[in-house]
C-alpha positions as CSV (number, residue, x, y, z in Angstrom):
1,M,0.0,0.0,0.0
2,H,1.3,3.5,-0.8
3,M,3.0,5.0,2.3
4,D,1.8,8.5,1.4
5,Y,-1.6,7.8,2.9
6,Q,-2.4,9.4,6.2
7,L,-2.3,7.5,9.5
8,A,-6.0,7.0,9.8
9,T,-6.1,5.4,6.3
10,L,-3.1,3.2,7.0
11,G,-4.7,2.0,10.2
12,I,-7.7,0.8,8.3
13,R,-6.3,-0.3,5.0
14,S,-2.6,-1.3,5.1
15,G,-1.3,-4.9,5.4
16,H,-4.4,-6.7,4.1
17,E,-4.0,-8.7,0.8
18,R,-7.4,-10.2,-0.1
19,T,-7.6,-13.9,-0.7
20,H,-9.4,-15.5,-3.6
21,E,-12.5,-15.3,-1.5
22,G,-12.6,-11.5,-1.9
23,E,-13.3,-10.8,1.8
24,H,-13.6,-7.2,2.9
25,S,-12.5,-7.7,6.5
26,E,-9.2,-9.3,7.4
27,P,-9.5,-13.1,7.9
28,I,-8.2,-15.1,10.8
29,F,-6.0,-18.0,9.9
30,P,-6.3,-20.4,12.9
31,T,-3.9,-23.0,11.5
32,S,-0.7,-24.4,12.9
33,S,0.9,-25.3,9.5
34,F,0.5,-24.7,5.8
35,V,0.4,-27.2,2.9
36,F,3.0,-27.0,0.1
37,E,2.3,-27.6,-3.6
38,N,5.2,-30.0,-3.9
39,A,8.5,-31.2,-2.3
40,A,10.6,-28.6,-4.0
41,Q,8.4,-25.8,-2.6
42,A,8.5,-27.3,0.9
43,A,12.3,-27.5,0.7
44,S,12.6,-23.9,-0.4
45,R,10.3,-22.5,2.3
46,F,12.4,-24.0,5.0
47,V,15.5,-22.2,3.8
48,E,16.5,-19.2,6.0
49,G,15.2,-16.0,4.4
50,A,12.8,-17.7,2.0
51,T,9.3,-16.2,1.7
52,G,6.0,-18.0,2.1
53,N,4.0,-19.6,4.9
54,V,5.6,-22.5,6.8
55,Y,4.4,-22.7,10.4
56,S,2.4,-20.3,12.5
57,R,5.2,-20.0,15.1
58,F,6.8,-17.5,12.7
59,T,4.7,-17.2,9.5
60,N,0.9,-16.6,9.7
61,P,-1.1,-14.4,7.3
62,T,-3.1,-12.7,10.1
63,V,-0.1,-11.9,12.2
64,R,1.8,-10.7,9.1
65,C,-1.1,-8.3,8.3
66,F,-0.8,-6.8,11.8
67,E,3.0,-6.6,11.5
68,Q,2.8,-4.8,8.2
69,R,0.1,-2.4,9.4
70,L,1.9,-1.4,12.5
71,A,5.2,-0.9,10.6
72,A,3.3,1.3,8.2
73,L,1.8,3.4,11.0
74,E,5.2,3.8,12.8
75,G,7.1,4.4,9.5
76,G,9.4,1.4,9.9
77,E,10.5,-1.2,7.4
78,A,9.7,-4.4,9.3
79,C,7.8,-5.6,12.4
80,V,7.9,-8.7,14.5
81,A,4.8,-9.4,16.6
82,T,5.3,-11.2,19.9
83,A,3.2,-12.8,22.6
84,S,3.4,-9.8,25.0
85,G,5.2,-6.5,25.3
86,M,7.7,-8.1,27.7
87,A,8.4,-10.8,25.1
88,A,9.1,-8.0,22.6
89,I,11.8,-6.5,24.9
90,L,13.2,-10.0,25.6
91,A,13.3,-10.9,21.9
92,T,15.2,-7.7,21.1
93,C,17.8,-8.3,23.8
94,M,18.3,-11.9,22.9
95,A,18.5,-11.2,19.2
96,L,20.8,-8.2,19.3
97,L,22.9,-8.5,22.4
98,K,25.5,-11.0,23.7
99,S,27.4,-11.7,26.9
100,G,29.6,-8.8,27.8
101,D,27.4,-6.1,26.3
102,H,26.0,-3.1,28.1
103,I,22.6,-1.4,28.2
104,V,21.8,2.1,29.3
105,C,18.2,2.3,30.4
106,S,15.9,5.0,31.8
107,D,15.2,4.6,35.5
108,S,11.5,5.4,34.7
109,V,10.5,2.2,33.0
110,F,7.9,-0.5,33.7
111,G,8.9,-2.5,36.8
112,S,9.0,-5.8,34.9
113,T,11.4,-4.3,32.5
114,I,13.8,-3.6,35.3
115,T,13.4,-7.1,36.6
116,L,14.0,-8.6,33.2
117,L,17.2,-6.6,32.7
118,N,18.6,-7.1,36.2
119,R,17.6,-10.7,37.1
120,Y,17.6,-12.4,33.7
121,M,19.8,-10.4,31.2
122,G,22.3,-9.9,34.0
123,K,22.4,-13.7,34.5
124,F,23.6,-14.0,30.9
125,G,26.3,-11.4,31.2
126,V,24.5,-8.3,29.9
127,A,25.0,-5.3,32.3
128,T,22.5,-2.4,32.7
129,T,23.1,1.1,34.0
130,Y,20.0,3.2,34.9
131,V,19.9,7.0,34.4
132,R,17.3,9.7,34.8
133,I,15.1,9.9,31.7
134,D,15.5,13.7,31.4
135,D,19.3,14.0,32.0
136,V,21.0,13.8,28.6
137,A,24.4,14.3,30.3
138,A,23.8,11.3,32.5
139,W,23.0,9.2,29.4
140,K,26.2,10.3,27.8
141,G,28.2,9.7,30.9
142,A,26.8,6.2,31.3
143,I,28.1,5.1,27.8
144,R,30.8,2.4,27.9
145,P,32.9,1.0,25.0
146,N,30.6,-2.1,25.1
147,T,27.3,-0.2,25.2
148,R,25.0,-1.6,22.5
149,L,21.5,-0.4,23.4
150,L,19.8,2.6,25.0
151,F,16.2,1.9,26.1
152,V,13.6,4.4,27.1
153,E,9.8,4.8,27.6
154,T,8.5,8.2,26.8
155,P,6.2,9.4,28.2
156,S,7.3,7.3,31.2
157,N,5.1,5.0,33.3
158,P,3.5,6.4,35.4
159,L,4.9,10.0,35.9
160,S,4.8,11.1,32.2
161,M,8.4,12.2,32.2
162,I,9.7,12.9,28.7
163,A,12.9,11.8,27.0
164,D,14.6,14.1,24.4
165,L,14.6,11.5,21.6
166,Q,16.8,13.4,19.2
167,A,19.4,14.0,21.9
168,L,19.4,10.3,23.0
169,A,19.6,9.2,19.3
170,D,22.7,11.3,18.9
171,V,24.2,9.9,22.1
172,A,23.5,6.3,20.9
173,H,24.7,6.8,17.4
174,E,27.9,8.6,18.4
175,S,28.9,5.5,20.4
176,G,27.7,2.9,17.9
177,A,24.7,1.9,19.9
178,L,21.0,1.6,19.1
179,L,18.1,3.6,20.6
180,M,15.0,1.6,21.4
181,V,11.8,3.5,22.3
182,D,8.8,2.1,24.1
183,N,6.0,4.0,22.3
184,C,3.2,2.3,24.3
185,F,1.7,5.5,25.9
186,C,1.5,7.6,22.7
187,T,1.3,5.1,19.9
188,P,2.1,6.2,16.4
189,A,-1.1,8.3,16.5
190,L,0.6,10.8,18.8
191,Q,4.4,10.2,18.5
192,K,6.7,8.9,15.8
193,P,10.1,8.0,17.4
194,F,11.7,7.2,14.0
195,E,11.4,10.8,13.0
196,F,13.7,11.7,15.9
197,G,16.4,9.1,15.2
198,A,15.2,6.0,17.0
199,D,16.4,2.6,15.6
200,L,13.7,0.4,17.2
201,V,10.2,1.1,18.4
202,M,8.4,-1.4,20.6
203,H,4.8,-1.8,21.9
204,S,2.8,-3.6,24.4
205,A,-0.1,-4.2,22.0
206,T,-2.2,-5.1,25.0
207,K,-2.7,-1.5,25.7
208,Y,-3.8,1.2,23.3
209,L,-3.2,-0.8,20.1
210,D,-6.0,-3.1,21.3
211,G,-7.9,-0.4,23.1
212,Q,-10.4,-2.6,24.8
213,G,-8.4,-4.8,27.1
214,R,-9.1,-8.0,25.2
215,C,-5.8,-9.6,24.3
216,V,-2.1,-9.7,25.3
217,G,0.6,-9.0,22.7
218,G,3.7,-7.1,21.7
219,A,5.7,-5.9,18.7
220,V,9.0,-4.4,17.6
221,V,9.3,-2.2,14.6
222,G,12.6,-1.3,12.8
223,S,14.8,-1.9,9.8
224,K,14.7,-4.9,7.5
225,D,18.1,-5.9,8.9
226,L,17.6,-5.4,12.7
227,V,14.0,-6.6,12.8
228,G,13.2,-8.3,9.5
229,K,16.3,-10.5,9.8
230,E,17.7,-10.6,13.4
231,L,14.5,-10.4,15.4
232,F,12.6,-12.5,13.0
233,G,15.3,-15.1,13.2
234,F,15.1,-15.2,17.0
235,S,11.3,-15.4,16.9
236,R,11.4,-18.2,14.4
237,T,13.7,-20.2,16.6
238,A,12.6,-19.3,20.1
239,G,8.8,-18.9,19.4
240,P,7.6,-15.9,21.5
241,S,4.7,-15.9,19.0
242,M,1.6,-13.8,18.7
243,S,-1.6,-15.9,18.1
244,P,-3.6,-15.3,14.9
245,F,-6.7,-14.5,16.9
246,N,-4.9,-11.9,19.0
247,A,-3.4,-10.4,15.8
248,W,-6.9,-10.1,14.4
249,V,-8.1,-8.3,17.5
250,F,-5.2,-5.9,17.3
251,L,-6.0,-5.2,13.6
252,K,-9.5,-4.2,14.6
253,G,-8.0,-1.9,17.3
254,L,-5.7,-0.2,14.8
255,E,-8.6,0.8,12.7
256,T,-9.8,3.2,15.4
257,L,-6.4,4.0,16.9
258,E,-6.2,7.7,15.9
259,L,-9.8,8.4,16.9
260,R,-9.4,6.8,20.3
261,M,-6.0,8.4,21.1
262,R,-7.4,11.9,20.4
263,A,-10.4,11.2,22.6
264,H,-8.2,9.7,25.4
265,S,-5.9,12.7,25.3
266,G,-8.6,15.3,25.3
267,A,-10.4,13.7,28.3
268,A,-7.1,13.2,30.2
269,L,-6.1,16.8,29.7
270,E,-9.5,18.0,31.1
271,L,-9.3,15.6,34.0
272,A,-5.7,16.4,34.9
273,T,-6.5,20.1,34.9
274,W,-9.5,19.4,37.2
275,L,-7.4,17.3,39.5
276,E,-4.8,20.0,40.0
277,Q,-7.5,22.1,41.6
278,Q,-8.8,19.5,44.0
279,P,-8.0,19.6,47.8
280,G,-6.1,16.5,48.9
281,V,-4.2,16.2,45.6
282,Q,-0.6,17.2,46.2
283,R,0.7,17.0,42.7
284,V,-0.5,15.9,39.2
285,F,1.9,14.4,36.6
286,Y,0.6,14.9,33.1
287,A,2.8,16.2,30.2
288,G,-0.1,18.1,28.7
289,L,-0.3,20.5,31.7
290,P,1.7,23.7,31.4
291,S,2.9,23.0,34.9
292,H,4.7,19.9,33.7
293,P,8.5,20.7,33.6
294,Q,8.8,19.2,30.2
295,Y,5.6,20.5,28.6
296,D,7.5,22.2,25.8
297,L,9.5,19.1,24.9
298,A,6.4,17.0,25.0
299,S,4.6,19.5,22.7
300,L,7.5,19.3,20.3
301,Q,7.7,15.5,20.1
302,Q,4.1,14.6,20.5
303,S,0.9,15.7,18.8
304,G,-1.1,14.7,21.9
305,F,-0.4,13.7,25.5
306,S,-2.0,10.3,25.9
307,G,-4.6,9.2,28.5
308,I,-2.4,8.4,31.5
309,I,-2.5,10.6,34.6
310,A,-0.5,10.1,37.8
311,F,-1.2,12.1,41.0
312,E,-0.1,12.1,44.6
313,V,-2.7,12.3,47.3
314,E,-2.4,13.1,51.0
315,G,-1.8,10.4,53.5
316,G,0.7,8.1,51.7
317,R,-0.4,4.5,51.2
318,T,-3.3,4.9,53.6
319,G,-4.7,7.8,51.7
320,A,-4.1,6.2,48.3
321,W,-5.8,2.9,49.3
322,S,-8.7,4.8,50.9
323,F,-9.1,6.7,47.6
324,I,-9.2,3.5,45.6
325,D,-11.6,1.7,47.9
326,A,-14.1,4.6,47.8
327,I,-14.5,4.7,44.0
328,R,-17.3,2.8,42.3
329,L,-16.9,3.3,38.5
330,L,-13.2,3.1,37.7
331,S,-11.9,-0.4,37.5
332,I,-9.2,-1.3,40.0
333,T,-6.7,-3.0,37.6
334,A,-3.1,-2.4,36.5
335,N,-3.9,-2.6,32.8
336,L,-4.2,0.6,30.8
337,G,-5.2,1.9,27.4
338,D,-8.7,0.6,27.7
339,T,-12.0,2.2,26.8
340,K,-12.8,1.6,30.5
341,S,-11.0,3.9,32.9
342,T,-8.7,2.2,35.4
343,I,-7.0,3.1,38.6
344,T,-4.0,1.5,40.4
345,H,-1.5,2.0,43.1
346,P,1.9,1.6,41.4
347,A,4.0,1.1,44.5
348,T,2.1,-2.1,45.4
349,T,1.2,-3.3,41.8
350,T,3.1,-2.4,38.7
351,H,6.3,-1.5,40.6
352,A,5.9,-3.9,43.6
353,R,8.7,-6.3,42.4
354,I,11.4,-3.7,42.3
355,T,13.3,-2.6,45.5
356,P,12.2,0.4,47.6
357,A,15.3,2.2,46.5
358,E,14.4,1.6,42.8
359,R,10.9,2.9,43.5
360,E,12.2,6.0,45.2
361,R,14.6,6.6,42.3
362,A,11.7,6.3,39.8
363,G,9.5,8.7,41.9
364,I,7.0,6.0,42.8
365,T,5.8,7.2,46.2
366,E,3.3,5.6,48.5
367,G,0.7,8.3,47.8
368,L,0.9,8.0,44.0
369,L,-2.1,6.8,42.0
370,R,-2.3,6.2,38.3
371,I,-5.4,6.6,36.1
372,S,-5.8,5.4,32.6
373,V,-8.6,7.7,31.3
374,G,-11.1,5.8,29.2
375,L,-13.9,6.9,27.0
376,E,-16.7,7.2,29.6
377,D,-18.5,10.6,30.1
378,L,-16.2,12.9,32.0
379,R,-19.0,14.0,34.3
380,D,-19.3,10.5,35.5
381,L,-15.5,10.1,36.0
382,K,-15.3,13.3,38.0
383,K,-18.2,12.2,40.3
384,D,-16.4,8.9,40.9
385,L,-13.1,10.6,41.7
386,E,-14.9,12.9,44.0
387,R,-15.8,9.8,46.1
388,G,-12.1,9.1,46.4
389,L,-11.2,12.6,47.3
390,A,-13.9,12.6,50.0
391,A,-12.3,9.5,51.5
392,L,-9.1,11.4,52.1
């Protein structure tokens, strides 16, 4: 499909090659294997780099449609879909790194990412140094001769801190390393990391790409060499595969991605502005607020500010838990990017497995709450949050 189409069009039309049945909607191919016309074709398909369907662990038409569509949306050459967002990070590390290599990572990443890098990649001889997401000098100072990868989530989870992508790309490329960006919060509807020099863009498709909390999946987008060859080779061998059904669900999510992200962002900005004015709220973290220290940078890199708000309430953990327990509409769950608004206490959920020192470094206080603003009527959301505020 022509890449000069706009994002909304690509989200609906790209990647789908109609079969002989002439279907209008993308089909699901729930098959483990594929039949060959003859022995010669079977032999050729099993050769590394050969095209054509072989086995759904690494070649499936529905999954491929999702991969091609997401690559088109991000502006990358190739995409590999995985079973989860964490599988996407693991696949990247396993495909592109070796024992003795070094990673520089933001200290404001998802708790499971820190656990993966420290507990498991460390076990295989890959070291990680953590730096503040917004301190370019610290990123530069952490570079070693064996640094191969810089990894960042921007906006960060849950404080919406912003990385200067162009500056980090320059730091990475000056040292011969790669910059990998988790674009989960913004999606390509609001942010295009490749335009600022990123080499790899990853997603937890579970979040906004799906948009309704139905399936778990992940993806990495990049060049034909890094992703189309290296990551695909690892996926083929190790099998962190996305199921065809999940890929089909994500395809349906991509069709409405731009519409939803604009709606999430607009609602979150209004709610964040309202929360700043409420008694009992000590601080609101949302990059779309002029009070955010990186508002200008976020406005430069993003066309919207996503639907994730974090805020601190009085009373520490007691206050935060009382707030959560008083609400009736928002779902108490750690997932995000759903049409249903959700609320969670990061210190005891998403970041519970990291050490207290790591939580403090990342700004995850006991009084911090995170809301993923859904698509319900804002009047109803405010009424529900008022219940939590009253409980303080």
